[in-house]
N, CA, C and O atoms as a CHARMM CRD file, in Angstrom:
* protein
*
  360
    1    1 UNK  N      1.05200  -1.09800  -0.24900 PROA 1      0.00000
    2    1 UNK  CA     0.38500  -0.41400   0.32100 PROA 1      0.00000
    3    1 UNK  C      0.54600   1.56600   0.18100 PROA 1      0.00000
    4    1 UNK  O      0.15100   2.16600   1.18100 PROA 1      0.00000
    5    2 UNK  N      0.92500   2.17600  -0.63800 PROA 2      0.00000
    6    2 UNK  CA     1.85500   3.29200  -0.68700 PROA 2      0.00000
    7    2 UNK  C      0.76500   4.89500  -0.22900 PROA 2      0.00000
    8    2 UNK  O     -0.38800   5.24300  -0.48200 PROA 2      0.00000
    9    3 UNK  N      1.50600   5.27500   0.26300 PROA 3      0.00000
   10    3 UNK  CA     1.74400   6.66400   1.50100 PROA 3      0.00000
   11    3 UNK  C      0.80700   7.10000   0.85900 PROA 3      0.00000
   12    3 UNK  O      0.67000   6.68400  -0.29100 PROA 3      0.00000
   13    4 UNK  N      0.02600   7.91000   1.30500 PROA 4      0.00000
   14    4 UNK  CA    -0.42800   9.01800   1.04500 PROA 4      0.00000
   15    4 UNK  C     -0.04400  10.84900   0.82200 PROA 4      0.00000
   16    4 UNK  O      1.17500  10.76600   0.97200 PROA 4      0.00000
   17    5 UNK  N     -0.23200  11.93100   0.64400 PROA 5      0.00000
   18    5 UNK  CA     0.61300  12.92700   0.92500 PROA 5      0.00000
   19    5 UNK  C     -0.20700  13.64800   1.68200 PROA 5      0.00000
   20    5 UNK  O     -0.09700  14.87400   1.66500 PROA 5      0.00000
   21    6 UNK  N     -1.11800  13.05500   2.43200 PROA 6      0.00000
   22    6 UNK  CA    -1.04200  13.82100   3.79800 PROA 6      0.00000
   23    6 UNK  C     -0.44300  12.79900   4.76900 PROA 6      0.00000
   24    6 UNK  O     -0.05500  13.46200   5.73100 PROA 6      0.00000
   25    7 UNK  N     -0.15300  11.36600   5.00400 PROA 7      0.00000
   26    7 UNK  CA     0.21300  10.43300   5.46300 PROA 7      0.00000
   27    7 UNK  C      1.63300  11.13800   5.13900 PROA 7      0.00000
   28    7 UNK  O      2.19500  11.71400   6.07200 PROA 7      0.00000
   29    8 UNK  N      2.21100  11.12200   3.92500 PROA 8      0.00000
   30    8 UNK  CA     4.06900  11.75200   3.70400 PROA 8      0.00000
   31    8 UNK  C      4.04200  12.56800   4.58400 PROA 8      0.00000
   32    8 UNK  O      4.74400  12.31200   5.56200 PROA 8      0.00000
   33    9 UNK  N      3.25800  13.82500   4.59400 PROA 9      0.00000
   34    9 UNK  CA     3.60800  15.31600   5.45000 PROA 9      0.00000
   35    9 UNK  C      3.00300  14.97400   7.18600 PROA 9      0.00000
   36    9 UNK  O      2.15900  15.85800   7.04600 PROA 9      0.00000
   37   10 UNK  N      2.89400  14.76700   7.77100 PROA 10     0.00000
   38   10 UNK  CA     2.86900  13.61500   8.72700 PROA 10     0.00000
   39   10 UNK  C      3.79800  12.96600   9.19900 PROA 10     0.00000
   40   10 UNK  O      4.14100  12.63100  10.33300 PROA 10     0.00000
   41   11 UNK  N      4.04600  12.87300   8.52900 PROA 11     0.00000
   42   11 UNK  CA     5.53900  12.00600   8.08400 PROA 11     0.00000
   43   11 UNK  C      7.18800  12.74800   8.38700 PROA 11     0.00000
   44   11 UNK  O      8.05500  12.64400   9.25500 PROA 11     0.00000
   45   12 UNK  N      6.96500  13.62700   6.93900 PROA 12     0.00000
   46   12 UNK  CA     8.36600  14.37000   7.39500 PROA 12     0.00000
   47   12 UNK  C      8.28600  15.23100   9.07900 PROA 12     0.00000
   48   12 UNK  O      9.12700  15.20700   9.97800 PROA 12     0.00000
   49   13 UNK  N      6.76700  16.03700   9.02200 PROA 13     0.00000
   50   13 UNK  CA     6.41200  16.82200  10.07800 PROA 13     0.00000
   51   13 UNK  C      7.30200  16.39400  11.16600 PROA 13     0.00000
   52   13 UNK  O      8.05500  17.10800  11.82900 PROA 13     0.00000
   53   14 UNK  N      7.02500  14.56500  11.29700 PROA 14     0.00000
   54   14 UNK  CA     7.59200  13.79200  12.53800 PROA 14     0.00000
   55   14 UNK  C      9.51100  14.41400  12.91000 PROA 14     0.00000
   56   14 UNK  O     10.25000  15.02000  13.68600 PROA 14     0.00000
   57   15 UNK  N      9.38400  13.49300  11.36800 PROA 15     0.00000
   58   15 UNK  CA    11.07400  13.41600  10.87400 PROA 15     0.00000
   59   15 UNK  C     11.19300  14.88300  11.31000 PROA 15     0.00000
   60   15 UNK  O     12.40800  15.04900  11.42600 PROA 15     0.00000
   61   16 UNK  N     10.83200  15.55700  11.48800 PROA 16     0.00000
   62   16 UNK  CA    11.58000  16.95200  10.91700 PROA 16     0.00000
   63   16 UNK  C     11.60000  17.43400  12.22000 PROA 16     0.00000
   64   16 UNK  O     12.57200  18.13600  12.49900 PROA 16     0.00000
   65   17 UNK  N     10.45500  17.15900  13.42800 PROA 17     0.00000
   66   17 UNK  CA    10.86300  17.01800  14.55200 PROA 17     0.00000
   67   17 UNK  C     11.77200  15.92300  15.54000 PROA 17     0.00000
   68   17 UNK  O     12.56900  16.60200  16.18700 PROA 17     0.00000
   69   18 UNK  N     11.84700  15.15200  15.71300 PROA 18     0.00000
   70   18 UNK  CA    13.17400  13.97200  16.30300 PROA 18     0.00000
   71   18 UNK  C     13.80600  14.27700  15.22600 PROA 18     0.00000
   72   18 UNK  O     13.61400  13.66700  14.17400 PROA 18     0.00000
   73   19 UNK  N     14.40700  14.98500  15.31100 PROA 19     0.00000
   74   19 UNK  CA    16.88600  15.02400  14.46900 PROA 19     0.00000
   75   19 UNK  C     17.80800  14.58800  15.91100 PROA 19     0.00000
   76   19 UNK  O     17.44600  14.33000  17.05800 PROA 19     0.00000
   77   20 UNK  N     18.48500  14.61500  15.58100 PROA 20     0.00000
   78   20 UNK  CA    19.42300  13.96700  16.41200 PROA 20     0.00000
   79   20 UNK  C     20.25800  15.06100  17.21000 PROA 20     0.00000
   80   20 UNK  O     21.08400  14.83100  18.09400 PROA 20     0.00000
   81   21 UNK  N     19.84900  16.36400  16.68800 PROA 21     0.00000
   82   21 UNK  CA    20.86500  17.45300  17.34200 PROA 21     0.00000
   83   21 UNK  C     19.75100  18.23900  17.53700 PROA 21     0.00000
   84   21 UNK  O     18.81000  18.12100  16.75300 PROA 21     0.00000
   85   22 UNK  N     19.68900  19.16600  18.61900 PROA 22     0.00000
   86   22 UNK  CA    18.02200  20.25300  19.65000 PROA 22     0.00000
   87   22 UNK  C     18.70600  21.29600  18.05900 PROA 22     0.00000
   88   22 UNK  O     17.78900  21.83900  17.44200 PROA 22     0.00000
   89   23 UNK  N     19.58900  21.44900  17.69800 PROA 23     0.00000
   90   23 UNK  CA    18.99400  22.68800  16.13700 PROA 23     0.00000
   91   23 UNK  C     18.78000  22.88500  14.73900 PROA 23     0.00000
   92   23 UNK  O     18.82900  23.80300  13.92000 PROA 23     0.00000
   93   24 UNK  N     18.44200  21.27800  14.80100 PROA 24     0.00000
   94   24 UNK  CA    17.92000  21.03300  14.29600 PROA 24     0.00000
   95   24 UNK  C     16.52100  20.06500  14.02800 PROA 24     0.00000
   96   24 UNK  O     16.03700  19.62000  12.98700 PROA 24     0.00000
   97   25 UNK  N     16.13100  19.96000  15.38600 PROA 25     0.00000
   98   25 UNK  CA    14.54900  19.83900  16.06700 PROA 25     0.00000
   99   25 UNK  C     13.67300  21.41500  15.17400 PROA 25     0.00000
  100   25 UNK  O     12.70600  21.30900  14.42000 PROA 25     0.00000
  101   26 UNK  N     14.22200  22.46500  15.47600 PROA 26     0.00000
  102   26 UNK  CA    14.03000  23.48200  15.57000 PROA 26     0.00000
  103   26 UNK  C     14.20900  24.04600  14.45500 PROA 26     0.00000
  104   26 UNK  O     13.13700  24.48400  14.03700 PROA 26     0.00000
  105   27 UNK  N     15.30300  24.30200  13.57500 PROA 27     0.00000
  106   27 UNK  CA    15.26800  24.75600  12.12100 PROA 27     0.00000
  107   27 UNK  C     14.19500  23.66600  11.06700 PROA 27     0.00000
  108   27 UNK  O     13.53400  24.00700  10.08600 PROA 27     0.00000
  109   28 UNK  N     14.30900  22.46800  11.61000 PROA 28     0.00000
  110   28 UNK  CA    13.34900  21.48700  10.67100 PROA 28     0.00000
  111   28 UNK  C     11.77100  21.48200  10.90200 PROA 28     0.00000
  112   28 UNK  O     10.98100  21.51300   9.95800 PROA 28     0.00000
  113   29 UNK  N     11.50300  21.45200  11.82200 PROA 29     0.00000
  114   29 UNK  CA    10.31200  21.66500  12.67600 PROA 29     0.00000
  115   29 UNK  C      9.83500  22.48400  12.04200 PROA 29     0.00000
  116   29 UNK  O      9.17900  22.03900  11.10000 PROA 29     0.00000
  117   30 UNK  N      9.88700  24.32000  12.19600 PROA 30     0.00000
  118   30 UNK  CA     9.37600  25.47600  11.94800 PROA 30     0.00000
  119   30 UNK  C      9.50800  25.26800  10.28300 PROA 30     0.00000
  120   30 UNK  O      8.43700  25.61000   9.78100 PROA 30     0.00000
  121   31 UNK  N     10.63400  24.74100   9.08200 PROA 31     0.00000
  122   31 UNK  CA    10.52300  24.72600   7.99600 PROA 31     0.00000
  123   31 UNK  C      9.40200  23.88300   7.98700 PROA 31     0.00000
  124   31 UNK  O      8.43100  24.55900   7.64600 PROA 31     0.00000
  125   32 UNK  N      8.97300  22.28700   8.28500 PROA 32     0.00000
  126   32 UNK  CA     8.08400  21.73800   8.01400 PROA 32     0.00000
  127   32 UNK  C      6.88400  22.06600   8.24000 PROA 32     0.00000
  128   32 UNK  O      5.97400  21.24900   8.09900 PROA 32     0.00000
  129   33 UNK  N      6.63100  23.59500   8.71800 PROA 33     0.00000
  130   33 UNK  CA     5.58200  23.70100  10.24000 PROA 33     0.00000
  131   33 UNK  C      5.25600  24.69400   8.73300 PROA 33     0.00000
  132   33 UNK  O      4.31400  24.28800   8.05200 PROA 33     0.00000
  133   34 UNK  N      5.68000  25.40400   8.44800 PROA 34     0.00000
  134   34 UNK  CA     5.93600  26.16300   6.97500 PROA 34     0.00000
  135   34 UNK  C      5.48100  25.96200   5.80500 PROA 34     0.00000
  136   34 UNK  O      4.64700  26.60600   5.16900 PROA 34     0.00000
  137   35 UNK  N      6.14600  24.90300   5.49800 PROA 35     0.00000
  138   35 UNK  CA     6.50300  25.32000   4.21300 PROA 35     0.00000
  139   35 UNK  C      5.89700  23.71500   3.53400 PROA 35     0.00000
  140   35 UNK  O      5.54000  23.56100   2.36600 PROA 35     0.00000
  141   36 UNK  N      5.90500  22.72800   4.51900 PROA 36     0.00000
  142   36 UNK  CA     5.52600  21.51500   3.46700 PROA 36     0.00000
  143   36 UNK  C      4.31500  20.55600   2.53500 PROA 36     0.00000
  144   36 UNK  O      4.41500  19.70500   1.65100 PROA 36     0.00000
  145   37 UNK  N      3.01100  21.28500   3.35100 PROA 37     0.00000
  146   37 UNK  CA     1.33100  21.46700   2.72600 PROA 37     0.00000
  147   37 UNK  C      1.72700  22.33900   1.80700 PROA 37     0.00000
  148   37 UNK  O      0.82600  21.98500   1.04700 PROA 37     0.00000
  149   38 UNK  N      2.36600  23.30500   1.09200 PROA 38     0.00000
  150   38 UNK  CA     3.02800  23.36900  -0.36900 PROA 38     0.00000
  151   38 UNK  C      3.53600  23.15900  -1.13800 PROA 38     0.00000
  152   38 UNK  O      3.43400  23.40900  -2.34000 PROA 38     0.00000
  153   39 UNK  N      4.47200  22.42500  -0.28800 PROA 39     0.00000
  154   39 UNK  CA     5.52300  21.55200  -1.57300 PROA 39     0.00000
  155   39 UNK  C      4.72400  20.63000  -2.88100 PROA 39     0.00000
  156   39 UNK  O      3.60200  20.12200  -2.87000 PROA 39     0.00000
  157   40 UNK  N      5.61000  20.63800  -3.81300 PROA 40     0.00000
  158   40 UNK  CA     4.75400  19.31700  -5.13900 PROA 40     0.00000
  159   40 UNK  C      4.75100  17.93600  -4.47500 PROA 40     0.00000
  160   40 UNK  O      4.76400  17.79900  -3.25100 PROA 40     0.00000
  161   41 UNK  N      4.73900  17.30200  -5.01900 PROA 41     0.00000
  162   41 UNK  CA     5.00900  15.25700  -4.64500 PROA 41     0.00000
  163   41 UNK  C      6.68700  15.72100  -5.11300 PROA 41     0.00000
  164   41 UNK  O      7.24700  15.19100  -4.15300 PROA 41     0.00000
  165   42 UNK  N      7.26300  16.03200  -5.52100 PROA 42     0.00000
  166   42 UNK  CA     8.74200  15.58200  -5.96600 PROA 42     0.00000
  167   42 UNK  C      9.04100  16.61600  -4.80300 PROA 42     0.00000
  168   42 UNK  O      9.53600  16.04300  -3.83200 PROA 42     0.00000
  169   43 UNK  N      8.90400  17.75900  -4.65900 PROA 43     0.00000
  170   43 UNK  CA     9.29500  17.94300  -3.65000 PROA 43     0.00000
  171   43 UNK  C      9.06400  17.87700  -2.76900 PROA 43     0.00000
  172   43 UNK  O      9.99500  18.60100  -2.41800 PROA 43     0.00000
  173   44 UNK  N      8.51800  17.60000  -1.71600 PROA 44     0.00000
  174   44 UNK  CA     8.64500  16.29300  -1.07500 PROA 44     0.00000
  175   44 UNK  C      9.15200  15.23800  -0.47000 PROA 44     0.00000
  176   44 UNK  O      9.13700  14.83900   0.69400 PROA 44     0.00000
  177   45 UNK  N      9.80600  14.68300  -1.89800 PROA 45     0.00000
  178   45 UNK  CA    10.28100  13.56800  -1.98600 PROA 45     0.00000
  179   45 UNK  C     11.30700  13.87300  -1.84200 PROA 45     0.00000
  180   45 UNK  O     11.87700  12.84300  -1.48300 PROA 45     0.00000
  181   46 UNK  N     12.45400  15.15500  -1.90000 PROA 46     0.00000
  182   46 UNK  CA    13.83500  15.50000  -2.45900 PROA 46     0.00000
  183   46 UNK  C     13.96700  15.62100  -0.42300 PROA 46     0.00000
  184   46 UNK  O     14.87800  15.35200   0.36000 PROA 46     0.00000
  185   47 UNK  N     12.59000  16.14200  -0.24800 PROA 47     0.00000
  186   47 UNK  CA    12.74900  16.94400   1.48200 PROA 47     0.00000
  187   47 UNK  C     13.42400  16.04600   2.38800 PROA 47     0.00000
  188   47 UNK  O     14.44900  16.15800   3.06000 PROA 47     0.00000
  189   48 UNK  N     12.14500  14.65800   2.14300 PROA 48     0.00000
  190   48 UNK  CA    12.24500  13.33000   2.43700 PROA 48     0.00000
  191   48 UNK  C     13.39500  12.36200   2.59400 PROA 48     0.00000
  192   48 UNK  O     13.52000  11.37400   3.31700 PROA 48     0.00000
  193   49 UNK  N     14.60900  13.21300   1.26100 PROA 49     0.00000
  194   49 UNK  CA    15.41300  12.29700   1.37700 PROA 49     0.00000
  195   49 UNK  C     16.77100  13.41600   1.75600 PROA 49     0.00000
  196   49 UNK  O     17.91500  12.96600   1.81500 PROA 49     0.00000
  197   50 UNK  N     16.49900  14.81400   1.98400 PROA 50     0.00000
  198   50 UNK  CA    17.32900  15.12500   2.66000 PROA 50     0.00000
  199   50 UNK  C     17.07300  14.59900   4.23700 PROA 50     0.00000
  200   50 UNK  O     18.09700  14.30100   4.85100 PROA 50     0.00000
  201   51 UNK  N     16.02100  14.48600   4.81600 PROA 51     0.00000
  202   51 UNK  CA    15.81100  13.89100   5.71200 PROA 51     0.00000
  203   51 UNK  C     16.43500  12.99600   6.68300 PROA 51     0.00000
  204   51 UNK  O     16.69700  13.06700   7.88300 PROA 51     0.00000
  205   52 UNK  N     16.64200  11.79200   5.39900 PROA 52     0.00000
  206   52 UNK  CA    17.86500  10.86800   5.61300 PROA 52     0.00000
  207   52 UNK  C     19.27700  11.22100   5.17800 PROA 52     0.00000
  208   52 UNK  O     19.70400  10.45400   4.31400 PROA 52     0.00000
  209   53 UNK  N     20.09100  12.15700   5.54300 PROA 53     0.00000
  210   53 UNK  CA    20.81100  13.24100   5.50500 PROA 53     0.00000
  211   53 UNK  C     21.52600  13.12400   6.52900 PROA 53     0.00000
  212   53 UNK  O     20.92300  13.61000   7.48600 PROA 53     0.00000
  213   54 UNK  N     22.91300  12.55900   6.92600 PROA 54     0.00000
  214   54 UNK  CA    23.24300  13.43100   8.34700 PROA 54     0.00000
  215   54 UNK  C     23.01200  14.30300   8.79600 PROA 54     0.00000
  216   54 UNK  O     23.54400  15.14100   8.06700 PROA 54     0.00000
  217   55 UNK  N     22.36900  14.98600   9.85800 PROA 55     0.00000
  218   55 UNK  CA    22.07600  15.65400  11.07200 PROA 55     0.00000
  219   55 UNK  C     23.54500  16.30800  10.77900 PROA 55     0.00000
  220   55 UNK  O     23.50500  17.04300   9.79300 PROA 55     0.00000
  221   56 UNK  N     24.60800  16.23600  11.28800 PROA 56     0.00000
  222   56 UNK  CA    26.06000  16.81200  10.92200 PROA 56     0.00000
  223   56 UNK  C     26.02200  17.40100   9.60800 PROA 56     0.00000
  224   56 UNK  O     26.50700  18.52700   9.50400 PROA 56     0.00000
  225   57 UNK  N     25.66900  16.99900   8.86300 PROA 57     0.00000
  226   57 UNK  CA    25.73500  17.30600   6.96100 PROA 57     0.00000
  227   57 UNK  C     24.50800  18.75600   7.33000 PROA 57     0.00000
  228   57 UNK  O     24.60100  19.82500   7.93300 PROA 57     0.00000
  229   58 UNK  N     23.71000  18.22900   6.78500 PROA 58     0.00000
  230   58 UNK  CA    22.57300  19.29300   6.69100 PROA 58     0.00000
  231   58 UNK  C     22.97600  20.68300   7.66100 PROA 58     0.00000
  232   58 UNK  O     23.39600  21.77000   7.26500 PROA 58     0.00000
  233   59 UNK  N     22.74400  20.32000   8.79700 PROA 59     0.00000
  234   59 UNK  CA    23.39400  21.42100   9.36600 PROA 59     0.00000
  235   59 UNK  C     25.03500  22.28300   8.48700 PROA 59     0.00000
  236   59 UNK  O     25.33400  23.33300   7.91900 PROA 59     0.00000
  237   60 UNK  N     25.49100  21.33400   8.78500 PROA 60     0.00000
  238   60 UNK  CA    26.75200  22.53100   8.00400 PROA 60     0.00000
  239   60 UNK  C     26.53700  23.06500   6.86800 PROA 60     0.00000
  240   60 UNK  O     27.17900  24.09300   6.64900 PROA 60     0.00000
  241   61 UNK  N     25.88000  22.72600   6.11300 PROA 61     0.00000
  242   61 UNK  CA    25.11500  22.92700   5.02900 PROA 61     0.00000
  243   61 UNK  C     23.87500  24.25300   5.70500 PROA 61     0.00000
  244   61 UNK  O     23.68700  25.01200   4.75400 PROA 61     0.00000
  245   62 UNK  N     23.44100  24.50700   6.33700 PROA 62     0.00000
  246   62 UNK  CA    21.64200  25.34700   6.24400 PROA 62     0.00000
  247   62 UNK  C     23.45900  26.47800   7.12100 PROA 62     0.00000
  248   62 UNK  O     23.26600  27.64100   6.76600 PROA 62     0.00000
  249   63 UNK  N     24.47100  26.43900   7.74500 PROA 63     0.00000
  250   63 UNK  CA    25.24900  26.84000   8.40400 PROA 63     0.00000
  251   63 UNK  C     25.65400  27.23700   7.64600 PROA 63     0.00000
  252   63 UNK  O     25.30900  28.40800   7.80600 PROA 63     0.00000
  253   64 UNK  N     26.45300  27.20800   6.41100 PROA 64     0.00000
  254   64 UNK  CA    26.47900  27.63600   4.53700 PROA 64     0.00000
  255   64 UNK  C     28.84600  26.99000   5.70200 PROA 64     0.00000
  256   64 UNK  O     30.03400  27.29900   5.60400 PROA 64     0.00000
  257   65 UNK  N     28.28600  26.41200   6.21200 PROA 65     0.00000
  258   65 UNK  CA    30.08600  25.65100   6.93300 PROA 65     0.00000
  259   65 UNK  C     30.65100  24.43800   6.17000 PROA 65     0.00000
  260   65 UNK  O     31.84000  24.12500   6.11500 PROA 65     0.00000
  261   66 UNK  N     29.56300  23.77200   5.56200 PROA 66     0.00000
  262   66 UNK  CA    29.86700  23.04800   4.36500 PROA 66     0.00000
  263   66 UNK  C     29.36200  23.26000   3.35400 PROA 66     0.00000
  264   66 UNK  O     28.14800  23.38500   3.19300 PROA 66     0.00000
  265   67 UNK  N     30.55900  23.36700   2.15400 PROA 67     0.00000
  266   67 UNK  CA    29.16100  22.57500   0.46700 PROA 67     0.00000
  267   67 UNK  C     27.76700  22.19500   0.11400 PROA 67     0.00000
  268   67 UNK  O     28.15700  21.92000  -1.02000 PROA 67     0.00000
  269   68 UNK  N     26.48400  21.92900   0.05600 PROA 68     0.00000
  270   68 UNK  CA    26.11700  21.73700  -0.22000 PROA 68     0.00000
  271   68 UNK  C     26.18800  21.00600  -1.47500 PROA 68     0.00000
  272   68 UNK  O     27.17900  21.12900  -2.19500 PROA 68     0.00000
  273   69 UNK  N     25.08800  20.15800  -1.83300 PROA 69     0.00000
  274   69 UNK  CA    25.40800  19.05000  -2.25700 PROA 69     0.00000
  275   69 UNK  C     24.18900  19.52100  -3.68900 PROA 69     0.00000
  276   69 UNK  O     23.03300  19.85400  -3.42700 PROA 69     0.00000
  277   70 UNK  N     24.63600  19.47000  -4.89600 PROA 70     0.00000
  278   70 UNK  CA    23.54000  20.62800  -6.12800 PROA 70     0.00000
  279   70 UNK  C     22.00100  19.46400  -5.91600 PROA 70     0.00000
  280   70 UNK  O     20.95200  20.06500  -5.68500 PROA 70     0.00000
  281   71 UNK  N     21.95900  18.65000  -5.95900 PROA 71     0.00000
  282   71 UNK  CA    20.79000  18.39100  -5.21600 PROA 71     0.00000
  283   71 UNK  C     19.35900  18.77900  -4.90100 PROA 71     0.00000
  284   71 UNK  O     18.20300  18.89900  -5.30500 PROA 71     0.00000
  285   72 UNK  N     20.56200  18.93600  -3.51200 PROA 72     0.00000
  286   72 UNK  CA    19.50500  20.13700  -1.98100 PROA 72     0.00000
  287   72 UNK  C     20.03900  21.58500  -1.97000 PROA 72     0.00000
  288   72 UNK  O     20.20900  22.24200  -0.94300 PROA 72     0.00000
  289   73 UNK  N     20.29900  22.03400  -3.30000 PROA 73     0.00000
  290   73 UNK  CA    20.96500  23.65000  -3.27500 PROA 73     0.00000
  291   73 UNK  C     20.27800  24.20300  -2.49000 PROA 73     0.00000
  292   73 UNK  O     20.48200  24.79000  -1.42700 PROA 73     0.00000
  293   74 UNK  N     18.96400  23.85600  -3.41200 PROA 74     0.00000
  294   74 UNK  CA    17.59400  25.23500  -3.60800 PROA 74     0.00000
  295   74 UNK  C     17.29400  24.62700  -2.23400 PROA 74     0.00000
  296   74 UNK  O     18.00700  25.13500  -1.36900 PROA 74     0.00000
  297   75 UNK  N     16.44000  23.67700  -1.76600 PROA 75     0.00000
  298   75 UNK  CA    16.32400  23.23100  -1.22100 PROA 75     0.00000
  299   75 UNK  C     16.70600  23.79500   0.43700 PROA 75     0.00000
  300   75 UNK  O     15.94500  24.40700   1.18700 PROA 75     0.00000
  301   76 UNK  N     18.26200  23.32700   0.73100 PROA 76     0.00000
  302   76 UNK  CA    19.01800  24.25300   2.19600 PROA 76     0.00000
  303   76 UNK  C     18.57800  25.65200   1.34300 PROA 76     0.00000
  304   76 UNK  O     18.02800  26.22500   2.28400 PROA 76     0.00000
  305   77 UNK  N     18.44900  26.54500   0.26500 PROA 77     0.00000
  306   77 UNK  CA    18.54400  27.73000   0.60100 PROA 77     0.00000
  307   77 UNK  C     17.09200  28.25600   1.27800 PROA 77     0.00000
  308   77 UNK  O     16.99600  29.19400   2.06900 PROA 77     0.00000
  309   78 UNK  N     16.34900  27.69500   0.93800 PROA 78     0.00000
  310   78 UNK  CA    15.81500  27.81600   1.51700 PROA 78     0.00000
  311   78 UNK  C     14.67900  28.52300   3.07100 PROA 78     0.00000
  312   78 UNK  O     13.98100  29.48300   3.39800 PROA 78     0.00000
  313   79 UNK  N     15.33900  26.83800   3.68800 PROA 79     0.00000
  314   79 UNK  CA    16.02900  26.08900   4.65900 PROA 79     0.00000
  315   79 UNK  C     16.85100  27.21000   5.61700 PROA 79     0.00000
  316   79 UNK  O     16.54900  27.10900   6.80600 PROA 79     0.00000
  317   80 UNK  N     17.82200  28.24400   5.30800 PROA 80     0.00000
  318   80 UNK  CA    18.80400  28.41900   5.99300 PROA 80     0.00000
  319   80 UNK  C     18.15600  29.87600   5.95400 PROA 80     0.00000
  320   80 UNK  O     18.68700  30.67300   6.72800 PROA 80     0.00000
  321   81 UNK  N     16.32000  30.71500   4.61900 PROA 81     0.00000
  322   81 UNK  CA    16.52300  31.92400   4.72300 PROA 81     0.00000
  323   81 UNK  C     15.88400  31.46800   6.04300 PROA 81     0.00000
  324   81 UNK  O     16.28900  32.18900   6.95500 PROA 81     0.00000
  325   82 UNK  N     14.56300  30.01300   6.69400 PROA 82     0.00000
  326   82 UNK  CA    13.91700  30.43900   7.05900 PROA 82     0.00000
  327   82 UNK  C     14.98500  30.06200   9.25900 PROA 82     0.00000
  328   82 UNK  O     14.44800  30.08700  10.36600 PROA 82     0.00000
  329   83 UNK  N     15.47200  29.97300   9.13800 PROA 83     0.00000
  330   83 UNK  CA    16.65100  29.48700  10.20000 PROA 83     0.00000
  331   83 UNK  C     17.06900  30.89700  10.82400 PROA 83     0.00000
  332   83 UNK  O     17.59400  30.78700  11.93200 PROA 83     0.00000
  333   84 UNK  N     16.94300  32.21100  10.33300 PROA 84     0.00000
  334   84 UNK  CA    17.84000  32.90900  10.99600 PROA 84     0.00000
  335   84 UNK  C     16.48000  33.62900  11.69800 PROA 84     0.00000
  336   84 UNK  O     15.53900  34.22200  11.17100 PROA 84     0.00000
  337   85 UNK  N     16.94300  33.15900  13.87500 PROA 85     0.00000
  338   85 UNK  CA    16.36500  33.71300  14.25700 PROA 85     0.00000
  339   85 UNK  C     15.63700  32.89200  14.98600 PROA 85     0.00000
  340   85 UNK  O     14.62800  33.23800  15.60000 PROA 85     0.00000
  341   86 UNK  N     16.26300  31.37500  14.95100 PROA 86     0.00000
  342   86 UNK  CA    15.58500  30.12700  14.81800 PROA 86     0.00000
  343   86 UNK  C     16.68700  29.84300  15.67600 PROA 86     0.00000
  344   86 UNK  O     16.39500  29.59600  16.84600 PROA 86     0.00000
  345   87 UNK  N     18.16500  29.81800  15.27800 PROA 87     0.00000
  346   87 UNK  CA    19.15600  29.60100  16.35500 PROA 87     0.00000
  347   87 UNK  C     20.12300  30.40300  16.35600 PROA 87     0.00000
  348   87 UNK  O     21.11200  29.94600  16.92900 PROA 87     0.00000
  349   88 UNK  N     20.22900  31.34300  15.97300 PROA 88     0.00000
  350   88 UNK  CA    20.81900  32.62300  15.95500 PROA 88     0.00000
  351   88 UNK  C     19.84300  34.00800  15.46700 PROA 88     0.00000
  352   88 UNK  O     18.81100  34.23300  14.83500 PROA 88     0.00000
  353   89 UNK  N     20.97700  34.79000  16.25600 PROA 89     0.00000
  354   89 UNK  CA    20.02400  36.34100  16.12300 PROA 89     0.00000
  355   89 UNK  C     19.67500  36.22800  14.86600 PROA 89     0.00000
  356   89 UNK  O     20.14200  35.64100  13.89000 PROA 89     0.00000
  357   90 UNK  N     18.76600  36.90100  15.06800 PROA 90     0.00000
  358   90 UNK  CA    18.28100  37.08100  12.71100 PROA 90     0.00000
  359   90 UNK  C     19.36200  38.84000  12.57600 PROA 90     0.00000
  360   90 UNK  O     19.45800  39.42500  11.49700 PROA 90     0.00000
């Protein structure tokens, strides 16, 4: 049985809140709450793949410490823009 869009969004929100690093919990849960409902199906699949990456890598990409892989560049840029003020002052 395949997952419905609604179920996928709920699962992605949960995965966004339950990360290995508290900062990623804050950044990704705020992003998921604000944006996932408006994502295309393809964007949801990409976000799902991003969540499978290592938290330290994602945190480095969002913070600009590491170069972001090309497939995630637009998504990570959007997440970074929303991260201002979540874990650091705006």
